[in-house]
Each structure stands twice: as structure tokens, then as C-alpha cells.
N, C-alpha and C positions, 0 to 999 in steps of 0.2 A: 504494500499500500503506500503510495507515494504521497509525501506532504504536499499540500497545495501551495503555490507560489503566491507573491505579493499581489499581483493584479487581480487575480481571480478573487482572492479575498477582499480587496478593495472594493471591486464592483459589486460583490454579493453584499457589502456592507452598504454600499449607496443605494443598492435596491430595497434592502430591508429599511433604510432610512426614509424612504418614501412611504412605506407601510406604517412605520410608527408614527410618522407625521400626520398620516391620514387618521390614526387612531387618536391622537392628541387632539386634533382639530375637530374630530366628530365628538368627543367627550367634552371638549370646551364649548361647542355649540349647544349641546344638551344642558350644559351646566348654566350657561346664560340664559337659555329658555327657561329652565326651571327657576332660576333666580330672578328673572324678570329684567335682566341687563347684566353688564359687566359686574364682576365682584367688586365690593368696596375694599379698600386697603385694610387689613387687619380682620377682615370677616371671615367666618367659617367657609363661606365660598371661595375666599382667597387662598385659604389653606387647602382646600379641595383642589383648586386649580394647580397649586404648587405640586400636590401630590400626583395629580394627572401628569404633570410634565416631567416629574423626576422618575415615576415608577412605570410609565408606559414602556420604555425601552426594556428595562431588566424584565418585566412580566412577560413581554412579548418573546424576547430571546429564550427565557427559562422555559416557557411553555413550549415553545416549538422544539427546542433542544430535548425535553423530556418526553414529549408526547409524539413527536414527529421523527424519531429514530436519528436525533442529532442534526436535523435540518430545518432551517428557516426557510421563508419563501425564496430569498435571494440565493441561499446555498442551493435549494433545488435547482433554479434557473441556472447557476453556474457549476453545476454538478460537483459540489464539495459536501463534506459531512464532518461534523464534530465527532471526535471518538475519545475514549479515555481507557487508561489501562483497567481501571475499576469501573463499575457501574455509575453512570452519570446521576448525580444528585442534585437537589435544589441548591445546596450549599455550594457545590462546585460552580454550578451555572451562574449563581449571584456572585460569587468571588470573581469568576471570569468577567462578568458584566462590569463589576467594580473596577477591576484592574485594566480593563479595556478602556473605560472612560477615563481613567486617571492617565493612562498611556496617551490617549488621543488629546487630553488637555495639555500634556507636555509636548505639544507640537508633533504629535504623531510618533514619537519616538520607539514606542512600544511595538508599532506596526512597522516602522523602518528597519527595526532589528531584524525583520524577517530576511532583508535583502543581505545582511552580513552573516546570518545564522546558516551554518552549512546544512541544517535540517529543515530550513524554511520555517522556523518556529518564531511566533511572536513572543513578547514577554509574558503575556497572559497564558500563552501555551504553557511556557516554562513554569510560571508560578503554580498553575492548576493541574499541571501533569496531564495535558491534553494536548490533541492534535487536530489539525483541520486537514482532511486528505481528500485527494481527487478520488471520485467514484470511478471504479474500474470500467474500461469499455470507452473512456472519453480521451 
């Protein structure tokens, strides 16, 4: 099983970002409709909006990795899969999401590490002992 390279992973991430953005926008629209307008600063609706924004990504990725055999929508399109030496758990998925976010905020250094790592592993792969592999036959 060959590890996926940098570009396939980045394009998959971009694809998934559109799905997560759609989820955030849909939930925000629902919140605005239920609230009768934009949330006021410091209100419960404002806190709910923050939770929608912060948790949509980790919930999306964790759900697909755990329920869909290690593949998000973007990973299916780009023929890659998340695997682990052990069974994937919610803890591993959330840790991977947290570390990926941290890596992205540091100018993408965690992802750029793929380019210099001989096994094509990101820093999130290394920390969580997971791999993103190409699906055979592609």
C-alpha cells in the first residue's frame, strides 16, 4: 500500500472544505431563521454559532473516517483512505483533526512535511500513527 502524495491529499482537503463550508452555511442559516436574525454578541445564539464554526470540521472528518471506512467525500473522489495500525477511534480522529488544524495555522508546515518525508507522511500522520494511502488500482 503506497502512501498518498502531497497534491492528492491537498486536493482532497480542498474538496472536503467545500462540503464543510456548506454545512457551516446551512447550520448558520438555520440558526439565523430560528433566532429571528443574526445572533447578538454574547448571546446563546452567538455561542451556538461559534460551536457550529469550530466543530463542523472535526465532526465531518471523524464521522466519515469512522463510518465510511476511512474516507471522506474528497478522499473518495481522489482515491485515498485513512488507515491506522490499530482500529480507528474517535480519539485518534479528533487528535488528527486538532493536529491538522494546528499544522495548517502554522503556514501549512505539517502538510509541507509530506514533501520532505520519505514515507509521504504529514505531521498529523506521524503524531497519530496513521497513514493516508492510495487505493489500489488507481
